[in-house]
N, CA, C and O of each residue as an XYZ file, in Angstrom:
592
protein
N      70.080    107.542    -71.282
C      68.745    107.109    -70.241
C      68.673    105.608    -70.110
O      67.629    105.214    -70.629
N      69.266    104.799    -69.698
C      68.452    103.465    -69.470
C      67.446    103.197    -69.001
O      67.303    103.298    -67.782
N      66.044    102.609    -70.123
C      64.580    102.471    -69.820
C      64.635    101.662    -68.579
O      65.607    101.043    -68.145
N      63.333    101.769    -68.025
C      63.552    101.064    -67.049
C      62.453     99.444    -67.455
O      61.801     99.401    -68.498
N      62.450     98.291    -66.454
C      62.160     97.532    -66.595
C      60.300     97.365    -67.238
O      59.776     96.727    -68.150
N      59.906     98.109    -66.409
C      58.511     98.501    -66.864
C      58.522     99.753    -67.781
O      57.568     99.456    -68.499
N      58.831    100.606    -68.109
C      59.595    101.019    -68.932
C      59.371    100.315    -70.381
O      58.562    100.736    -71.208
N      60.148     99.261    -70.552
C      60.381     98.709    -71.636
C      59.610     97.624    -72.455
O      59.535     97.103    -73.567
N      58.688     97.611    -70.245
C      57.021     96.498    -70.935
C      56.113     97.503    -71.705
O      55.534     97.048    -72.692
N      55.979     98.384    -71.487
C      54.586     99.318    -71.709
C      55.044     99.633    -73.204
O      54.198     99.555    -74.095
N      56.663    100.068    -73.576
C      56.767    100.642    -74.539
C      56.570     98.726    -75.202
O      55.612     99.190    -75.822
N      56.578     98.086    -75.367
C      57.003     96.474    -76.462
C      55.326     96.772    -76.651
O      54.776     96.758    -77.753
N      54.636     97.041    -75.382
C      52.851     96.437    -75.794
C      51.962     97.671    -76.769
O      50.856     97.510    -77.284
N      52.995     99.146    -76.835
C      52.144     99.908    -77.278
C      52.635     99.928    -78.844
O      52.035    100.450    -79.783
N      54.017     99.147    -78.882
C      54.661     98.433    -80.321
C      54.310     97.889    -80.813
O      54.279     98.184    -82.007
N      53.740     96.640    -80.394
C      53.252     95.876    -80.541
C      51.711     94.495    -79.506
O      51.657     93.429    -78.893
N      50.811     95.642    -80.009
C      49.408     95.534    -78.743
C      48.972     93.406    -79.874
O      48.195     92.605    -79.355
N      49.535     93.156    -80.952
C      48.791     92.150    -81.416
C      49.933     90.871    -80.856
O      49.562     89.697    -80.885
N      51.363     91.255    -80.346
C      52.216     90.001    -79.476
C      50.917     89.998    -77.833
O      50.131     89.052    -77.878
N      50.726     91.086    -76.394
C      50.018     90.986    -76.143
C      48.653     90.802    -76.329
O      48.069     90.829    -75.246
N      48.068     90.661    -77.082
C      46.171     90.500    -77.601
C      46.195     88.967    -77.593
O      45.277     88.335    -77.071
N      47.823     88.041    -78.491
C      48.063     87.111    -78.671
C      48.323     86.647    -76.961
O      47.870     85.649    -76.401
N      48.712     87.126    -76.702
C      49.423     86.036    -74.919
C      47.637     86.140    -74.405
O      47.014     85.081    -74.334
N      47.082     87.177    -74.146
C      45.937     87.376    -73.334
C      44.881     86.012    -73.458
O      44.301     85.277    -72.658
N      45.016     86.159    -75.254
C      44.291     84.675    -75.451
C      44.750     83.901    -75.354
O      44.042     83.523    -74.421
N      45.290     83.284    -75.442
C      46.640     81.942    -75.015
C      46.037     81.677    -73.598
O      45.341     80.679    -73.415
N      46.311     82.603    -72.551
C      46.397     82.289    -71.305
C      44.768     81.558    -71.173
O      44.475     80.505    -70.606
N      43.655     82.743    -72.075
C      42.225     82.585    -71.644
C      42.084     80.663    -71.750
O      41.732     79.701    -71.068
N      42.778     81.089    -73.452
C      42.568     79.405    -73.193
C      42.880     78.329    -72.176
O      42.060     77.616    -71.598
N      43.850     78.327    -72.082
C      44.585     77.903    -71.531
C      44.030     77.352    -69.939
O      43.956     76.211    -69.483
N      43.710     78.598    -69.380
C      42.704     78.595    -68.764
C      40.987     77.724    -68.633
O      40.682     76.853    -67.818
N      40.388     78.138    -69.381
C      39.007     77.849    -69.857
C      40.015     75.887    -69.989
O      39.135     75.079    -69.693
N      40.467     75.621    -70.092
C      40.904     74.232    -70.943
C      41.170     73.418    -69.136
O      40.567     72.429    -68.720
N      42.462     74.403    -68.218
C      42.664     73.950    -67.481
C      41.036     73.756    -66.286
O      40.933     73.152    -65.219
N      40.023     74.543    -67.058
C      38.667     75.238    -65.652
C      38.693     73.482    -66.088
O      39.360     72.647    -65.479
N      37.890     73.221    -67.161
C      37.481     71.899    -68.459
C      37.850     70.453    -67.601
O      37.229     69.398    -67.470
N      39.120     70.919    -67.106
C      40.051     69.468    -66.795
C      39.483     69.155    -65.584
O      39.133     67.975    -65.580
N      39.233     69.763    -64.490
C      39.262     70.438    -63.562
C      37.396     69.559    -62.958
O      37.117     68.557    -62.299
N      36.704     70.473    -63.546
C      35.565     69.727    -64.007
C      35.139     68.886    -64.629
O      34.038     68.613    -65.105
N      36.471     68.289    -64.603
C      35.799     66.899    -65.575
C      35.626     66.805    -67.078
O      35.807     65.642    -67.440
N      35.385     67.496    -67.922
C      34.556     68.399    -69.126
C      35.698     67.881    -70.212
O      36.670     68.572    -70.515
N      35.467     66.729    -70.683
C      36.769     66.347    -71.629
C      36.449     67.171    -72.922
O      37.451     67.336    -73.619
N      35.148     67.801    -73.480
C      35.035     68.047    -75.262
C      35.674     69.704    -74.529
O      36.240     70.289    -75.452
N      35.713     70.234    -73.718
C      35.469     72.146    -72.908
C      36.918     71.774    -73.018
O      37.487     72.415    -73.902
N      37.867     70.709    -72.213
C      39.191     71.061    -72.433
C      39.734     70.081    -73.328
O      40.424     69.202    -72.812
N      39.549     70.060    -74.631
C      39.531     69.566    -76.193
C      40.234     70.478    -76.540
O      41.444     70.590    -76.732
N      38.542     71.795    -76.680
C      38.283     72.452    -77.370
C      39.249     73.820    -77.091
O      39.661     74.753    -77.780
N      39.389     73.326    -75.455
C      40.190     75.354    -75.139
C      41.453     74.398    -75.121
O      41.493     73.836    -74.027
N      42.181     74.132    -75.693
C      43.280     73.198    -75.703
C      44.081     73.600    -77.638
O      45.125     74.145    -77.997
N      43.132     73.094    -78.251
C      42.401     73.625    -79.226
C      42.899     74.881    -79.707
O      43.721     75.218    -80.560
N      42.333     75.324    -79.095
C      42.282     76.978    -79.143
C      43.586     77.706    -78.861
O      44.244     78.393    -79.642
N      43.920     77.305    -77.099
C      45.633     77.422    -77.067
C      46.225     77.594    -78.004
O      46.630     78.682    -78.414
N      46.381     76.449    -78.539
C      47.719     76.191    -79.781
C      47.652     77.144    -81.341
O      48.583     77.526    -82.051
N      45.779     77.366    -81.541
C      45.332     78.333    -82.135
C      46.281     79.905    -81.639
O      46.969     80.568    -82.414
N      46.099     80.141    -80.450
C      46.460     81.527    -80.206
C      47.761     81.647    -80.080
O      48.141     82.746    -80.482
N      48.485     81.064    -79.743
C      49.606     80.527    -80.044
C      50.252     80.998    -81.245
O      50.927     82.026    -81.302
N      50.096     80.466    -81.890
C      50.452     80.545    -83.608
C      49.993     82.001    -83.981
O      50.700     82.819    -84.570
N      49.189     82.127    -83.712
C      48.590     83.090    -83.626
C      49.763     84.468    -82.985
O      50.564     85.184    -83.587
N      49.526     84.411    -82.086
C      50.810     85.307    -81.482
C      52.305     84.997    -81.856
O      53.321     85.691    -81.877
N      52.031     83.641    -82.153
C      54.211     83.626    -83.367
C      54.064     84.409    -84.240
O      54.289     85.556    -83.853
N      53.798     84.335    -85.221
C      53.308     84.886    -86.883
C      53.152     86.375    -85.884
O      53.452     87.359    -86.560
N      52.687     86.785    -84.203
C      52.811     88.052    -84.906
C      54.182     89.199    -84.670
O      54.592     90.244    -85.177
N      54.514     88.364    -83.700
C      56.048     88.361    -83.554
C      56.873     88.483    -84.348
O      57.805     89.209    -84.003
N      56.947     87.869    -85.736
C      57.541     86.920    -86.943
C      57.362     88.663    -87.615
O      58.303     89.383    -87.952
N      55.570     89.093    -87.676
C      55.306     90.041    -88.376
C      56.369     91.725    -88.277
O      56.648     92.550    -89.147
N      56.691     91.648    -86.878
C      56.757     92.958    -85.643
C      58.073     92.944    -85.898
O      58.668     94.014    -85.771
N      59.022     91.438    -86.420
C      60.471     91.635    -86.676
C      60.726     92.137    -87.628
O      61.485     93.093    -87.782
N      59.726     91.180    -88.935
C      60.444     91.799    -90.326
C      59.765     92.937    -90.313
O      59.698     93.150    -91.524
N      59.255     93.750    -89.843
C      58.670     95.024    -89.600
C      59.617     96.259    -89.375
O      59.479     97.432    -89.721
N      60.518     95.690    -88.758
C      61.187     96.530    -87.788
C      62.568     97.052    -88.351
O      63.270     98.052    -88.205
N      62.628     95.207    -89.475
C      63.686     94.959    -89.944
C      63.780     95.895    -91.403
O      64.493     96.894    -91.501
N      63.109     95.479    -92.252
C      62.699     95.912    -93.747
C      62.387     97.491    -92.726
O      61.665     98.044    -93.555
N      62.433     98.143    -91.966
C      62.301    100.466    -92.083
C      63.903    100.042    -91.694
O      64.653     99.237    -91.141
N      63.739    101.498    -92.597
C      65.257    102.045    -92.204
C      65.153    102.818    -91.084
O      64.197    103.563    -90.870
N      66.319    102.643    -90.184
C      66.246    103.484    -88.865
C      66.595    105.048    -89.310
O      67.449    105.500    -90.072
N      65.933    105.452    -88.791
C      65.645    107.520    -88.366
C      65.372    108.519    -87.504
O      64.195    108.598    -87.150
N      66.262    109.436    -86.997
C      66.170    110.109    -86.397
C      64.945    110.976    -86.561
O      64.687    111.029    -87.764
N      63.902    111.824    -85.700
C      63.504    112.922    -84.973
C      63.141    113.443    -86.591
O      61.994    113.336    -87.025
N      63.955    113.861    -87.191
C      64.409    114.788    -87.644
C      64.051    114.170    -89.513
O      64.106    114.723    -90.611
N      63.672    112.691    -89.004
C      64.356    112.048    -90.894
C      65.166    111.337    -91.504
O      65.036    110.687    -92.542
N      66.536    111.565    -90.414
C      67.476    111.234    -91.224
C      67.698    110.084    -90.971
O      67.150    109.649    -89.958
N      69.082    108.606    -92.238
C      68.637    107.406    -91.914
C      70.160    107.375    -90.419
O      71.182    108.012    -90.163
N      69.682    106.662    -90.067
C      71.225    105.981    -89.266
C      70.980    104.862    -89.619
O      70.049    104.152    -89.999
N      72.876    104.844    -89.243
C      73.334    103.871    -89.918
C      73.402    103.303    -88.201
O      73.276    103.794    -87.078
N      73.805    101.389    -89.090
C      73.327    100.596    -88.063
C      74.065    100.000    -87.885
O      74.342     99.215    -88.792
N      75.168     99.932    -86.188
C      76.540     99.983    -85.372
C      76.620     98.284    -86.348
O      75.721     97.491    -86.627
N      78.280     98.258    -86.674
C      77.999     96.679    -87.706
C      80.113     96.786    -87.238
O      80.791     95.762    -87.320
N      80.809     98.285    -86.764
C      81.881     97.712    -85.575
C      81.499     97.302    -84.480
O      80.524     97.637    -83.808
N      82.929     95.956    -84.151
C      82.370     95.380    -82.758
C      82.769     95.825    -81.601
O      82.383     95.604    -80.453
N      83.707     96.573    -82.104
C      83.955     97.155    -80.543
C      82.874     99.064    -80.290
O      83.031     99.692    -79.243
N      82.344     99.365    -80.923
C      81.463    100.235    -80.853
C      80.117     99.607    -80.300
O      79.319    100.174    -79.553
N      80.025     98.361    -80.801
C      78.725     97.279    -79.833
C      79.333     96.739    -78.857
O      79.267     95.510    -78.886
N      80.055     97.291    -77.770
C      81.115     96.859    -76.522
C      81.578     95.139    -76.583
O      81.621     94.374    -75.620
N      81.969     94.752    -78.349
C      82.109     93.193    -78.149
C      83.890     93.705    -78.908
O      84.240     94.815    -79.308
N      84.675     92.412    -78.864
C      85.802     91.785    -78.734
C      85.878     91.457    -79.926
O      84.884     90.815    -80.267
N      87.112     91.709    -81.267
C      87.282     92.053    -82.271
C      88.222     90.689    -82.218
O      89.153     90.680    -81.413
N      87.975     89.446    -83.129
C      88.110     88.021    -82.278
C      89.804     87.830    -83.455
O      89.349     86.986    -84.227
N      90.658     87.976    -83.754
C      92.360     87.430    -83.836
C      92.417     85.706    -84.003
O      92.609     84.821    -83.170
N      92.103     85.661    -85.783
C      91.448     84.481    -85.730
C      93.147     83.839    -85.675
O      93.519     83.187    -84.699
N      93.848     84.061    -86.569
C      95.189     83.886    -87.217
C      96.319     83.318    -85.375
O      97.258     82.527    -85.288
N      95.449     84.381    -83.959
C      96.863     83.838    -82.976
C      96.235     83.058    -82.265
O      96.750     82.505    -81.293
N      94.345     82.788    -82.837
C      93.347     81.699    -82.245
C      93.552     80.587    -82.587
O      93.410     79.679    -81.767
N      94.021     80.274    -84.147
C      94.599     78.802    -85.141
C      96.589     78.637    -84.104
O      97.034     77.566    -83.689
N      97.185     79.762    -84.003
C      97.940     79.554    -82.896
C      98.128     78.847    -82.029
O      98.802     77.835    -81.835
N      97.498     79.425    -81.512
C      97.275     78.542    -80.000
C      96.679     77.336    -79.760
O      96.990     76.641    -78.793
N      95.563     76.927    -80.837
C      94.740     75.542    -81.086
C      95.976     74.808    -81.791
O      95.829     73.598    -81.617
N      97.005     75.049    -82.438
C      97.159     74.025    -82.945
C      98.840     73.461    -81.865
O      99.489     72.414    -81.881
N      99.016     74.942    -80.949
C     100.171     74.196    -79.951
C      99.578     73.501    -78.565
O     100.041     72.620    -77.840
N      98.315     74.303    -78.509
C      97.386     72.371    -77.003
C      97.333     71.673    -78.044
O      97.990     70.718    -77.631
N      96.934     71.276    -79.562
C      97.380     69.932    -80.621
C      98.157     69.593    -79.968
O      97.798     68.719    -79.179
N      99.604     70.034    -79.888
C     101.035     68.846    -80.244
C     100.669     68.530    -78.750
O     100.179     67.496    -78.295
N     100.978     69.511    -78.199
C     100.904     69.124    -76.581
C      99.928     68.189    -76.032
O     100.007     67.815    -74.862
N      98.788     67.700    -77.019
C      98.116     67.133    -76.257
C      98.091     65.557    -76.813
O      97.541     64.568    -76.330
N      99.252     65.778    -78.541
C      99.701     64.573    -78.627
C     101.019     64.200    -77.859
O     101.659     63.149    -77.854
N     101.249     65.552    -77.125
C     102.928     64.733    -76.594
C     102.492     64.053    -75.200
O     103.196     63.241    -74.598
N     101.310     64.475    -74.804
C     100.783     63.560    -74.002
C     100.967     62.223    -73.491
O     101.610     61.509    -72.721
N      99.588     62.313    -74.771
C      98.719     60.822    -75.383
C     100.510     59.825    -75.634
O     100.651     58.668    -75.241
N     101.132     60.268    -76.024
C     102.512     59.690    -76.581
C     103.103     59.298    -75.187
O     103.128     58.083    -74.992
N     103.539     60.014    -74.272
C     103.371     59.315    -72.968
C     102.978     58.252    -72.351
O     103.489     57.223    -71.909
N     101.565     58.908    -72.443
C     100.633     58.012    -71.935
C     100.283     56.534    -72.014
O      99.654     55.803    -71.249
N     101.022     56.278    -73.437
C     100.711     55.330    -74.069
C     102.530     54.495    -73.319
O     102.430     53.630    -72.449
N     103.502     54.793    -73.664
C     104.306     54.388    -73.371
C     104.181     54.061    -71.984
O     104.188     52.842    -71.812
N     104.057     54.798    -70.836
C     103.613     54.442    -69.645
C     102.850     52.982    -69.089
O     103.150     52.106    -68.279
N     101.394     53.325    -70.247
C     100.381     52.180    -70.565
C     101.983     50.828    -70.938
O     102.419     49.937    -70.208
N     102.286     51.129    -71.895
C     103.762     49.972    -72.003
C     104.422     49.264    -71.175
O     104.188     48.074    -70.963
N     105.300     49.925    -70.636
C     105.592     50.127    -69.441
C     105.029     48.782    -68.617
O     105.331     47.590    -68.552
N     104.152     49.570    -68.095
C     102.938     48.935    -66.823
C     102.747     47.225    -67.283
O     102.969     46.297    -66.506
N     102.321     47.078    -68.612
C     102.246     45.802    -69.337
C     103.401     45.444    -69.434
O     103.370     44.214    -69.470
N     104.604     45.860    -69.510
C     105.433     44.634    -69.506
C     106.393     44.460    -68.094
O     107.462     43.860    -67.986
N     105.274     45.534    -66.598
C     106.091     44.733    -65.968
C     104.729     43.432    -64.743
O     104.750     42.562    -63.872
N     103.496     44.506    -65.886
C     102.544     42.532    -65.573
C     102.916     41.858    -65.372
O     103.182     41.286    -64.315
N     103.277     41.462    -67.718
C     104.119     40.653    -68.052
C     105.351     40.007    -66.134
O     104.917     39.454    -65.124
N     105.936     40.182    -66.265
C     106.913     40.032    -64.780
C     106.775     39.700    -63.680
O     107.774     39.291    -63.088
N     105.930     39.732    -63.224
C     105.525     40.080    -62.381
C     104.448     38.033    -62.653
O     104.866     37.074    -62.005
N     103.867     37.952    -63.116
C     102.601     37.067    -63.238
C     103.216     35.150    -63.189
O     102.473     34.169    -63.218
N     104.635     35.147    -63.116
C     104.850     34.267    -63.361
C     105.440     33.980    -60.823
O     105.477     33.058    -60.009
N     105.687     35.374    -60.850
C     106.104     35.107    -59.852
C     104.627     34.993    -58.551
O     104.534     34.428    -57.462
N     103.585     35.916    -59.445
C     102.191     35.458    -58.159
C     101.621     34.338    -59.203
O     100.436     34.557    -58.949
N     101.579     33.509    -59.990
C     101.470     31.645    -60.181
C     102.141     30.863    -59.386
O     101.749     29.838    -58.828
N     103.742     31.652    -59.325
C     104.059     30.025    -58.083
C     103.630     30.902    -56.959
O     102.515     30.397    -56.832
N     103.663     31.868    -56.008
C     103.088     32.357    -54.757
C     101.770     31.321    -54.651
O     101.619     30.315    -53.958
N     100.661     32.132    -55.853
C      99.850     31.102    -55.422
C      99.789     29.205    -55.130
O      99.038     28.502    -54.453
N     101.265     28.830    -56.237
C     100.267     27.570    -56.026
C     101.545     26.431    -54.495
O     101.945     25.268    -54.431
N     101.700     27.707    -53.582
C     102.721     27.451    -52.854
C     101.939     27.403    -51.282
O     102.240     26.861    -50.218
N     100.380     28.563    -51.888
C      99.616     28.610    -51.364
C      98.054     27.745    -51.376
O      96.898     27.947    -51.005
N      98.709     26.870    -51.930
C      97.093     26.777    -52.605
C      96.838     25.300    -51.667
O      97.865     24.624    -51.730
N      96.179     24.889    -51.154
C      95.628     23.765    -50.896
C      95.755     22.481    -51.349
O      95.710     22.400    -52.576
N      95.869     21.663    -50.881
C      95.986     20.525    -52.149
C      94.396     19.681    -51.255
O      93.893     18.661    -51.725
């Protein structure tokens, strides 16, 4: 059974109370700085922003601590039996990648792109030759309509 967002939030706050405290203090410091700014109290605003940075750092530190704690402790069930972490991609709902097939398709697309670029270069050369053939005609036409 999947837990709802509310249940997950409650569980996270219960498992990681320092993060909740850090977030609360960060919000309080930011609110203090904002109120000080509104009241044109620059010293209070500076103090509030400094505390905000302090509490933000402590919150990030708490997140790192809990992440390390979670990684370093082994997964055990209610009976104390070790639970193996899932390493097979198919068990996690991910597809296994066939790297040889992917590389072959990449090379095929690269060859197709080179062929298209050669064709485009050939078309550009034909266009340039046509421009050279038309240039004398354009010059002759200009001289006919040229005003003296």
